[in-house]
KENU-560831 format. One record per residue (C-alpha): x, y, z; residue number from 1. Coordinates in Angstrom, 1 decimal. Each point is the difference from the previous one (the first is absolute). Example, Ala and Ser with C-alpha at 12.3 -4.5 7.8 and 13.67 -1.06 7.14 Angstrom:
12.3 -4.5 7.8 1
1.4 3.4 -0.7 2
***
This chain:
-71.3 -17.0 26.8 1
-0.3 0.6 -3.7 2
0.4 3.8 0.6 3
2.9 -0.6 2.2 4
1.7 -2.2 -2.6 5
-0.8 2.5 -2.8 6
1.5 2.8 2.1 7
3.1 -2.1 0.8 8
0.4 -0.9 -3.7 9
-0.4 3.6 -1.0 10
2.6 1.1 2.6 11
2.4 -2.6 -1.3 12
-0.5 1.0 -3.6 13
0.5 3.7 1.0 14
3.2 -0.9 1.9 15
1.3 -2.1 -2.9 16
-0.7 2.9 -2.5 17
1.7 2.5 2.3 18
3.0 -2.2 0.5 19
0.3 -0.6 -3.8 20
-0.2 3.8 -0.6 21
2.8 0.6 2.6 22
2.2 -2.6 -1.6 23
-0.7 1.5 -3.5 24
0.9 3.5 1.4 25
3.2 -1.2 1.5 26
1.0 -1.8 -3.2 27
-0.7 3.2 -1.9 28
2.1 2.2 2.4 29
2.8 -2.5 0.5 30
0.2 -2.4 -3.0 31
1.1 -3.5 0.8 32
2.3 -1.5 -2.5 33
-0.5 -3.4 -1.6 34
3.4 -1.2 -1.3 35
3.6 1.0 0.0 36
-0.4 3.0 -2.3 37
-1.8 2.3 2.4 38
1.2 3.5 0.4 39
-2.7 1.0 2.5 40
0.7 -2.4 2.8 41
1.7 2.3 2.5 42
2.0 -2.9 1.6 43
1.8 -0.6 -3.2 44
0.2 3.4 -1.5 45
3.4 1.2 -1.1 46
-1.0 3.6 0.9 47
1.7 0.0 3.4 48
2.4 2.4 1.6 49
3.1 -1.8 -1.3 50
-1.1 0.3 -3.7 51
-1.8 3.4 0.0 52
2.2 2.0 2.4 53
3.3 -1.5 1.2 54
1.3 -1.3 -3.3 55
-1.1 3.0 -2.1 56
1.9 2.3 2.5 57
3.1 -2.1 -0.2 58
-0.1 -0.2 -3.8 59
-0.4 3.7 -0.2 60
3.1 0.6 2.1 61
1.8 -2.7 -2.1 62
-1.0 1.8 -3.2 63
1.5 3.3 1.1 64
3.2 -1.4 1.3 65
0.4 -2.5 -2.9 66
-0.7 2.7 -2.6 67
2.7 2.2 1.4 68
2.6 -2.6 0.5 69
-0.6 -1.8 -3.3 70
-0.2 3.3 -1.9 71
3.4 0.9 1.3 72
1.3 -3.5 -0.7 73
-1.2 0.0 -3.6 74
1.3 3.5 -0.6 75
3.5 -1.0 1.2 76
0.1 -3.5 -1.5 77
-0.8 1.0 -3.5 78
3.0 2.4 0.1 79
2.3 -3.0 0.7 80
1.3 -2.1 -2.9 81
-1.0 -3.7 0.1 82
3.6 -1.1 0.3 83
-0.6 -3.0 2.3 84
-2.5 -2.8 0.5 85
-0.9 1.4 3.4 86
-1.0 3.4 -1.5 87
-2.1 -1.6 -2.7 88
-1.9 -2.1 2.5 89
-0.5 3.0 2.4 90
-1.4 2.2 -2.8 91
-2.7 -2.7 -0.7 92
-0.9 0.0 3.7 93
-0.2 3.8 0.0 94
-2.5 -0.1 -2.9 95
-2.1 -2.8 1.7 96
-0.1 2.0 3.3 97
-1.1 3.2 -1.7 98
-2.9 -1.9 -1.7 99
-1.0 -1.7 3.2 100
0.0 3.3 1.9 101
-2.5 1.5 -2.5 102
-2.4 -2.9 0.7 103
-0.3 1.0 3.7 104
-2.5 2.9 -0.5 105
-2.4 -2.2 -1.8 106
0.2 -2.6 2.7 107
-0.6 2.7 2.7 108
-3.2 1.2 -1.8 109
-1.3 -3.5 -0.6 110
0.6 -1.3 3.5 111
-1.3 3.0 1.7 112
-3.3 -0.2 -2.0 113
0.6 3.4 -1.5 114
0.3 -1.3 -3.6 115
-2.8 -0.2 -2.5 116
-1.0 -3.4 -1.5 117
1.9 0.8 -3.2 118
3.2 0.8 2.0 119
-0.3 -3.2 2.0 120
-0.3 -1.9 -3.2 121
3.2 1.7 -1.3 122
1.8 -1.0 3.3 123
-1.1 -3.7 -0.6 124
0.9 0.0 -3.7 125
3.2 2.1 -0.2 126
1.3 1.5 3.2 127
0.2 -3.2 2.0 128
1.5 -1.9 -2.9 129
2.7 2.7 -0.3 130
0.7 -0.3 3.7 131
0.6 -3.7 -0.2 132
1.9 0.3 -3.2 133
2.5 2.4 1.5 134
0.3 -2.1 3.2 135
1.1 -3.1 -1.9 136
2.3 2.0 -2.2 137
1.7 1.3 3.2 138
0.2 -3.6 1.3 139
1.7 -1.3 -3.2 140
2.5 2.8 0.0 141
0.8 -0.5 3.7 142
0.9 -3.5 -1.0 143
2.2 1.2 -2.8 144
1.7 2.5 2.3 145
0.7 -2.8 2.5 146
1.6 -2.0 -2.7 147
2.1 3.0 -1.1 148
1.0 0.7 3.7 149
1.0 -3.6 0.5 150
2.1 -0.1 -3.2 151
1.7 3.3 0.9 152
0.8 -1.4 3.4 153
1.3 -3.3 -1.2 154
1.9 1.3 -3.1 155
0.6 3.7 0.8 156
2.6 0.4 -2.8 157
-2.3 -1.1 -2.8 158
-0.9 3.1 -2.0 159
-2.8 0.7 -2.5 160
-0.2 1.0 -3.6 161
-2.4 1.4 -2.5 162
-1.3 -3.4 -1.1 163
-0.9 -1.0 3.6 164
-1.6 3.3 0.6 165
-2.1 -0.4 -3.2 166
-1.1 -3.5 1.1 167
-1.1 1.4 3.4 168
-2.0 2.7 -1.7 169
-1.7 -2.6 -2.3 170
-0.7 -2.1 3.1 171
-1.6 3.0 1.7 172
-2.2 0.7 -3.0 173
-1.0 -3.7 -0.2 174
-1.1 0.0 3.7 175
-2.2 3.1 -0.5 176
-1.5 -1.4 -3.1 177
-0.6 -3.5 1.3 178
-1.8 1.2 3.2 179
-2.0 2.5 -1.9 180
-1.3 -2.7 -2.4 181
-0.7 -2.3 3.0 182
-2.1 2.7 1.8 183
-1.8 1.4 -3.1 184
-2.8 -2.7 0.0 185
-0.8 1.1 3.6 186
-1.0 3.4 -1.6 187
-1.8 -1.4 -3.0 188
-2.0 -2.7 2.0 189
-1.2 2.3 2.7 190
-2.8 1.3 -2.1 191
-3.3 -0.8 1.8 192
-2.2 3.0 0.8 193
-0.6 0.4 3.7 194
-3.6 -0.6 1.1 195
0.2 2.5 2.8 196
2.5 2.3 1.7 197
0.9 -2.8 2.4 198
2.3 -2.4 -1.8 199
3.4 -1.7 0.2 200
2.5 -0.1 -2.8 201
-0.6 -3.8 -0.3 202
-3.7 0.8 -0.8 203
1.2 1.8 -3.2 204
2.0 -3.0 -1.3 205
-1.4 -2.4 -2.6 206
0.4 -3.7 0.8 207
3.1 0.0 -2.2 208
1.2 3.1 1.9 209
-0.4 -1.8 3.3 210
1.9 -3.0 -1.3 211
2.8 2.2 -1.5 212
0.2 2.0 3.2 213
0.6 -3.2 2.0 214
2.6 -1.3 -2.5 215
1.8 3.4 0.1 216
0.1 -0.2 3.7 217
1.7 -3.4 -0.1 218
2.5 1.3 -2.6 219
0.8 3.0 2.2 220
0.4 -2.3 2.9 221
2.6 -2.0 -2.0 222
1.7 3.3 -0.8 223
0.1 1.1 3.6 224
1.2 -3.3 1.5 225
2.5 -0.5 -2.7 226
1.5 3.5 0.7 227
-0.2 -0.6 3.7 228
2.1 -3.1 -0.4 229
2.4 2.0 -2.3 230
0.3 2.8 2.6 231
0.5 -2.4 2.9 232
2.7 -2.0 -1.8 233
1.8 3.0 -1.3 234
0.2 1.7 3.4 235
1.0 -3.2 1.7 236
3.0 -0.1 -2.4 237
0.7 3.7 0.5 238
-0.1 -0.5 3.8 239
2.4 -2.9 -0.2 240
2.4 2.0 -2.2 241
-0.1 3.0 2.2 242
0.6 -2.0 3.1 243
2.9 -1.8 -1.7 244
1.5 3.3 -1.1 245
-0.5 1.5 3.5 246
1.7 -3.0 1.6 247
2.9 0.0 -2.4 248
0.5 3.8 0.5 249
-0.2 -0.3 3.8 250
2.4 -2.9 0.1 251
2.5 1.4 -2.5 252
0.2 3.3 1.9 253
0.0 -1.6 3.4 254
-3.0 1.9 1.2 255
1.8 3.3 -0.6 256
-1.8 1.0 -3.2 257
0.3 3.6 -1.1 258
-2.9 2.4 0.7 259
-1.0 0.0 -3.7 260
-0.3 -3.8 -0.1 261
-2.1 -0.1 3.1 262
-2.3 2.7 -1.4 263
-0.6 -1.8 -3.2 264
-0.7 -3.3 1.9 265
-2.4 1.9 2.2 266
-2.0 1.3 -3.0 267
-0.3 -3.4 -1.6 268
-3.4 -0.8 1.6 269
-1.6 2.6 -2.4 270
0.4 -2.6 -2.7 271
-3.0 -1.8 1.7 272
-2.4 3.0 -0.4 273
-1.3 -1.7 -3.2 274
-0.8 -3.1 2.0 275
-1.7 1.8 2.8 276
-2.2 2.0 -2.4 277
-0.9 -3.1 -1.9 278
-1.1 -1.9 3.1 279
-1.8 2.9 1.6 280
-2.0 1.0 -3.1 281
-0.7 -3.2 -2.0 282
0.1 -3.1 2.2 283
-3.0 0.7 2.3 284
-2.3 0.9 -2.9 285
0.7 -3.2 -1.9 286
-0.9 -2.1 3.0 287
-3.4 1.7 0.0 288
-0.7 0.3 -3.7 289
-0.6 -3.6 -1.0 290
-2.9 -0.8 2.5 291
-1.5 3.4 -0.8 292
0.0 -0.6 -3.7 293
-1.5 -3.4 0.5 294
-2.8 1.6 2.1 295
-0.8 2.3 -3.0 296
0.1 -2.6 -2.7 297
-1.6 -2.9 1.8 298
-2.8 1.8 1.8 299
-1.9 -3.1 0.9 300
2.8 -1.3 2.3 301
0.3 3.0 2.2 302
-2.6 1.5 2.3 303
-0.5 3.8 0.2 304
1.8 0.5 3.3 305
3.1 -1.9 -1.1 306
0.1 1.9 -3.3 307
-0.1 3.3 2.0 308
2.9 -1.1 2.3 309
2.1 -1.1 -3.0 310
-0.7 3.3 -1.7 311
1.1 2.1 3.0 312
3.2 -2.1 0.4 313
0.8 0.4 -3.7 314
-0.6 3.8 0.1 315
2.2 0.4 3.1 316
2.8 -2.0 -1.6 317
-0.5 1.9 -3.3 318
0.9 3.2 1.8 319
3.3 -1.4 1.0 320
0.7 -0.8 -3.6 321
-0.9 3.6 -0.9 322
2.7 1.2 2.4 323
2.5 -1.3 -2.6 324
-0.7 3.2 -2.0 325
1.5 2.2 2.8 326
2.7 -2.4 1.2 327
1.6 -0.5 -3.4 328
1.3 3.6 -0.2 329
1.9 -0.7 3.3 330
1.7 -3.0 -1.7 331
1.0 2.3 -2.9 332
1.6 2.4 2.4 333
1.9 -2.4 2.1 334
1.0 -2.6 -2.6 335
0.7 2.0 -3.1 336
2.9 2.4 0.0 337
-0.9 1.4 -3.4 338
-3.4 1.0 1.4 339
1.4 1.7 3.0 340
2.7 1.8 -2.0 341
-2.5 1.4 -2.5 342
-2.5 0.9 2.7 343
2.6 2.0 2.1 344
1.3 1.6 -3.1 345
-3.4 1.1 -1.1 346
-1.0 1.3 3.4 347
3.5 1.6 0.3 348
0.6 -1.6 3.4 349
3.6 -0.2 1.3 350
1.9 -3.2 -0.5 351
0.2 -0.6 3.8 352
-3.8 -0.6 -0.1 353
0.5 -3.4 -1.5 354
2.3 -1.1 2.8 355
-2.3 1.2 2.7 356
-3.1 -1.6 -1.4 357
1.4 -3.3 -1.2 358
3.1 -0.6 2.1 359
2.2 -0.2 -3.1 360
1.8 2.5 -2.1 361
-0.7 0.5 -3.7 362
3.3 -1.7 -0.7 363
-1.2 -3.3 1.6 364
-1.0 -2.8 -2.2 365
-3.4 0.1 -1.6 366
-2.7 -2.6 0.6 367
-0.4 -0.1 -3.8 368
3.5 -1.2 -0.4 369
0.9 -1.9 3.2 370
-1.4 -0.8 3.4 371
***
């Protein structure tokens, strides 16, 4: 019996040792994370098909198209004098779109895991900050354009002068300066050295950097929602005025409006292209950004799987925001007569091209003077 018990005890010990070795081997081969900061837990890894393949391909295409369209837009716009508020605002958006476009290659290399650790640090410190800086500059100028469109629609005979143009240029410079100062601490306070090749941008931020990042996010939310309200109110007033004008014209002419009047009324919906671009590009992202930012700055309140889902949602909506860089040149073409005229003149296209592409002749009223 003693021998049997000894043999049994020896077998149990051997089984326990073998089991322990197997567990150790598995933990070595497939490390199990303890905490929310793991980068090795495959169920929560950001390195999935969406991040490493789909979005890099889409951003690469966006870079090529955006570089072409915005290059042409900048080349044309800076040959046009800043003789209206509309032109001044559009020039700022052109510059913002060009800067945003040049951040896409860095994002492609980083997301596809082809970037070195140093380049990924650069993306976190500089490239991403520039991306968001230019996004909110565009949002602010979309709001100003909406106010200008509304004013031109409600008071179409009010002109401009040198003093008003100077004030708009000063306002544009103030917006660029204020947002740059707001974003600069995000560069300065992202200074931690990564402990390995696997890190998130939030891992490089100091405690003060995480706090500032969260505060900037809330400020940017205020900027967005304030401009969303501005755009909505302005285009509601524009819609009401256009409908009133249409009703008066139809009533006054007894439904027998000349062909030229009917054509102009038919083209009026192009006024709302600004509204469409604003809602498509910026609204979805801002519904996703707040919970994502909270998941990065309050790590103890979000489990790994939820953080991954919020990240994927944010990145998908961020791509919609990036589309702004290729949609804006279409706005310039359809809403700015000065841009079309200079473009056609530079390309030596016949005057009839304008009528075929826009549905209006070059003699029709310009969106920068009246809607």
